[in-house]
C-alpha positions as CSV (number, residue, x, y, z in Angstrom):
1,M,-25.2,-0.3,-17.0
2,T,-25.2,1.7,-13.7
3,E,-21.7,2.8,-12.5
4,R,-20.8,1.4,-9.2
5,K,-20.2,3.9,-6.4
6,W,-18.3,3.8,-3.1
7,A,-21.6,3.7,-1.3
8,D,-22.4,0.4,-3.1
9,L,-19.3,-1.4,-1.5
10,E,-19.4,-3.8,1.3
11,P,-16.6,-4.0,4.0
12,D,-13.7,-6.3,3.2
13,P,-13.6,-8.9,6.0
14,A,-9.8,-9.0,5.8
15,M,-9.5,-5.2,6.2
16,V,-12.0,-5.3,9.1
17,A,-9.8,-8.0,10.8
18,A,-6.7,-5.8,10.2
19,L,-8.4,-2.8,11.8
20,D,-9.5,-4.9,14.7
21,R,-6.0,-6.1,15.3
22,A,-4.7,-2.6,15.2
23,D,-7.4,-1.5,17.6
24,A,-6.6,-4.4,20.0
25,G,-3.7,-2.4,21.5
26,G,-5.8,0.8,21.7
27,S,-8.3,2.1,19.2
28,R,-7.7,4.6,16.4
29,A,-10.3,6.8,18.0
30,Q,-8.2,6.9,21.2
31,A,-5.1,7.5,19.2
32,L,-6.6,10.5,17.4
33,V,-6.5,12.4,20.7
34,S,-3.3,10.9,22.0
35,S,0.4,11.4,21.6
36,A,2.5,10.8,18.5
37,S,3.9,7.6,20.0
38,T,0.3,6.2,20.5
39,K,-0.4,7.0,16.8
40,N,2.8,5.3,15.8
41,G,1.9,2.2,17.8
42,W,-1.5,2.0,16.1
43,S,0.0,2.5,12.7
44,N,2.6,-0.2,13.3
45,R,-0.1,-2.7,14.4
46,L,-2.1,-1.9,11.3
47,A,1.0,-2.4,9.1
48,D,1.7,-5.8,10.7
49,A,-1.9,-6.9,10.2
50,C,-2.0,-5.6,6.6
51,A,1.2,-7.5,5.8
52,V,-0.5,-10.7,6.9
53,M,-3.6,-9.8,4.8
54,V,-1.5,-9.2,1.6
55,A,0.6,-12.3,2.2
56,D,-2.6,-14.4,2.6
57,E,-3.9,-13.1,-0.8
58,L,-0.5,-13.8,-2.4
59,R,-0.5,-17.4,-1.2
60,R,-3.8,-17.9,-3.0
61,H,-2.4,-16.7,-6.3
62,P,-1.4,-19.4,-8.8
63,T,2.0,-18.0,-9.5
64,C,3.0,-18.0,-5.8
65,R,1.7,-21.4,-4.7
66,S,5.1,-23.0,-5.2
67,L,7.0,-20.1,-3.5
68,I,7.6,-19.2,0.1
69,V,5.3,-16.3,1.2
70,R,5.8,-14.4,4.5
71,P,4.5,-13.3,7.0
72,Q,2.1,-16.0,8.0
73,D,-0.7,-15.5,10.4
74,G,0.4,-16.9,13.8
75,G,4.1,-16.8,12.7
76,P,6.8,-14.3,13.6
77,A,5.6,-10.7,13.4
78,E,9.1,-9.4,12.6
79,P,9.6,-8.9,8.9
80,L,12.5,-10.7,7.1
81,T,15.8,-8.8,7.0
82,F,17.9,-8.6,3.8
83,V,21.6,-7.7,4.0
84,A,23.7,-6.0,1.3
85,G,27.3,-5.4,2.4
86,D,27.1,-3.4,5.7
87,R,23.4,-2.4,5.2
88,S,20.3,-4.3,6.2
89,K,16.6,-3.7,5.5
90,K,13.4,-5.4,6.5
91,V,10.8,-6.3,3.9
92,D,7.1,-6.3,5.1
93,V,5.8,-9.0,2.7
94,V,8.2,-11.5,1.0
95,V,7.7,-13.9,-1.9
96,S,10.9,-16.0,-2.2
97,S,12.4,-19.4,-3.2
98,I,15.2,-21.4,-1.6
99,V,17.1,-21.4,-4.9
100,S,16.5,-17.9,-6.3
101,G,16.0,-15.9,-3.1
102,L,13.7,-12.8,-3.1
103,Q,11.3,-12.7,-6.0
104,L,8.7,-10.2,-5.0
105,G,8.6,-7.8,-2.0
106,F,6.1,-5.3,-0.6
107,S,7.0,-2.3,1.5
108,L,4.0,-1.1,3.4
109,K,3.7,2.5,4.6
110,G,0.9,4.2,6.5
111,M,-0.2,7.8,6.6
112,N,-3.1,7.1,9.0
113,F,-3.5,10.4,10.9
114,R,-3.9,14.0,9.8
115,D,-1.7,16.8,10.9
116,N,-3.8,19.1,13.0
117,A,-2.0,22.2,11.8
118,G,-2.8,21.7,8.1
119,M,-5.5,19.0,8.5
120,Q,-3.6,16.9,5.8
121,F,-2.5,13.3,5.8
122,D,0.6,13.9,3.6
123,K,2.8,15.8,6.0
124,N,5.2,12.9,6.3
125,L,5.0,11.8,2.7
126,T,8.5,12.9,1.8
127,G,10.0,11.2,4.9
128,R,8.1,8.0,4.2
129,T,9.4,8.0,0.6
130,Y,13.0,8.6,1.7
131,E,12.6,5.5,3.9
132,L,11.1,3.6,1.0
133,Q,13.9,4.6,-1.4
134,D,16.6,3.7,1.1
135,E,15.0,0.3,1.6
136,V,14.6,-0.4,-2.1
137,S,18.2,0.6,-3.0
138,V,19.6,-1.7,-0.3
139,I,17.5,-4.6,-1.5
140,H,18.1,-4.0,-5.1
141,R,21.9,-4.0,-4.5
142,Y,21.3,-7.4,-2.7
143,Q,19.1,-8.7,-5.6
144,P,18.7,-6.4,-8.6
145,A,16.0,-8.6,-10.2
146,A,13.7,-8.6,-7.2
147,F,10.3,-7.0,-8.1
148,L,9.5,-4.5,-5.3
149,V,6.2,-2.8,-4.6
150,A,5.3,0.2,-2.5
151,L,1.8,-0.1,-0.9
152,Y,0.7,3.0,1.0
153,F,-2.4,3.0,3.2
154,M,-4.5,6.1,3.8
155,P,-7.9,6.7,5.3
156,I,-10.6,7.7,2.8
157,A,-10.6,11.1,4.4
158,A,-7.3,11.8,2.7
159,T,-9.3,12.4,-0.6
160,V,-11.0,15.5,0.9
161,D,-8.5,16.8,3.4
162,K,-6.6,20.1,3.8
163,R,-7.8,23.6,4.7
164,S,-8.7,24.8,1.3
165,E,-11.3,22.9,-0.8
166,T,-9.3,23.8,-3.9
167,S,-6.1,22.2,-2.7
168,T,-4.8,18.9,-4.1
169,S,-5.8,16.2,-1.7
170,S,-3.2,14.2,0.2
171,F,-4.3,11.1,-1.7
172,A,-3.8,12.8,-5.1
173,R,-0.4,14.2,-4.0
174,A,0.7,10.7,-2.8
175,V,-0.2,9.2,-6.2
176,T,1.8,11.7,-8.2
177,H,4.7,11.5,-5.7
178,L,4.9,7.7,-5.9
179,R,4.4,7.6,-9.7
180,A,7.5,9.7,-10.2
181,R,9.5,7.1,-8.3
182,T,8.0,4.0,-9.9
183,G,9.3,1.9,-12.7
184,R,12.9,0.8,-13.6
185,L,14.0,1.3,-17.2
186,D,17.0,-1.0,-16.6
187,P,17.4,-3.0,-13.4
188,T,21.2,-3.1,-13.9
189,L,21.6,0.6,-13.7
190,P,22.7,2.0,-10.3
191,S,20.6,5.1,-10.9
192,Q,17.4,2.9,-11.0
193,M,18.0,1.0,-7.8
194,D,16.0,3.3,-5.5
195,R,12.9,3.0,-7.7
196,V,10.1,0.6,-7.0
197,D,8.7,-1.6,-9.8
198,A,5.1,-0.9,-8.9
199,A,3.1,1.2,-6.4
200,A,-0.4,1.5,-5.2
201,I,-2.4,3.2,-2.4
202,G,-5.0,1.5,-0.3
203,L,-7.8,3.8,0.6
204,Y,-9.6,2.4,3.6
205,V,-12.5,3.4,5.9
206,P,-11.5,3.3,9.6
207,G,-15.1,4.2,10.6
208,D,-14.1,6.8,13.2
209,V,-15.4,10.3,14.0
210,E,-12.6,12.8,14.0
211,T,-12.8,16.0,16.0
212,G,-9.9,18.4,16.3
213,G,-11.4,21.7,17.4
214,E,-11.1,23.3,14.0
215,Y,-12.7,20.5,12.1
216,D,-15.1,17.6,12.4
217,Y,-15.2,14.6,10.1
218,A,-17.2,11.4,10.2
219,D,-16.8,8.6,7.7
220,E,-20.0,8.1,5.5
221,L,-19.0,4.6,4.6
222,P,-18.9,1.4,6.7
223,R,-15.7,0.5,8.5
224,G,-13.5,-1.8,6.5
225,V,-14.4,-0.7,3.0
226,V,-11.1,-0.6,1.1
227,R,-10.0,-0.1,-2.6
228,Y,-6.6,0.0,-4.1
229,F,-5.4,2.6,-6.6
230,D,-2.5,1.8,-9.0
231,V,-0.4,5.0,-9.2
232,E,-0.1,4.6,-12.9
233,S,-3.8,5.6,-13.1
234,D,-4.8,9.3,-13.0
235,P,-6.4,10.4,-9.7
236,P,-8.9,13.2,-9.2
237,K,-7.3,16.3,-7.8
238,R,-9.8,16.1,-5.0
239,G,-12.4,13.5,-4.0
240,R,-12.7,9.8,-4.2
241,P,-11.5,8.0,-7.3
242,R,-14.1,6.3,-9.4
243,I,-14.6,2.6,-8.5
244,D,-13.8,1.5,-12.0
245,T,-10.3,3.0,-11.6
246,T,-9.6,1.0,-8.4
247,L,-9.1,-2.7,-7.5
248,D,-9.9,-5.0,-4.6
249,L,-7.0,-6.8,-3.0
250,H,-7.5,-9.8,-5.3
251,G,-7.3,-7.6,-8.3
252,L,-4.3,-5.7,-7.0
253,V,-2.4,-9.0,-6.2
254,D,-3.2,-10.4,-9.6
255,R,-2.0,-7.2,-11.4
256,I,1.3,-7.2,-9.4
257,A,1.9,-11.0,-9.8
258,T,1.3,-10.8,-13.6
259,K,3.9,-8.0,-13.8
260,A,6.4,-9.8,-11.5
261,F,6.0,-13.2,-13.0
262,P,5.2,-12.7,-16.7
263,S,4.5,-15.8,-18.8
264,D,3.5,-16.8,-22.3
265,E,-0.1,-17.1,-21.1
266,S,-0.3,-13.3,-20.8
267,V,0.2,-12.9,-24.6
268,S,-2.8,-12.4,-26.8
269,W,-2.0,-13.9,-30.2
270,A,-2.6,-11.7,-33.2
271,E,-4.0,-12.8,-36.6
272,P,-1.4,-13.6,-39.2
273,E,-1.3,-12.0,-42.7
274,Q,-3.8,-13.6,-45.1
């Protein structure tokens, strides 16, 4: 059987729609040569669109059909805010119930633009993760049993960035960085409250040509191609991960939902002693 390659993938219509929404207020191509505030604006619009995309897929999953899933397309763009004592934090994607409150939450982070000095996408990785850990600790104090997921979005160029071709790519560094902060041994321990329960990175193709004086980069793949990489898997130090180590959005949501809402159906019965 022939191994599937990235070149065999078709664009995900939902990701194309998310990119179109982000571009509606000014394209990524324009943001590449604009100010930091313009880049932030594009990233915020993409995050809002991706939150709707993830929520739509969650609504289709059997375990979430009886639960409240937000945001909803056409509904309020502002994420829901959870309060713990004197602290409050917003959650990008929420699966909840009236009785039990927050069941599953996604925190979306984007590293969509490279730093011109080092040509890498991971310059703000530490800052993004400090934000993530602060959000998670506040929410877990509010509801310790809530299953929280970090979902970072990075352009496919993050697999081959940085000045040196022997350097660990921004994508690979983000995977190892998130893995070290993923998984709670005991939800009741205060030392575990700033850790997410699962994490993944969405590698997407924006379809732009980047020119920055010292470098030129053009995506080889169609705009809107996207795959999701669970940080519990091992990434290549440099280059795209193999397709069989990645998931589409349906597969990612199914994996997360199975972890967040375990049931007897997930057990494979063993043969008894004869």
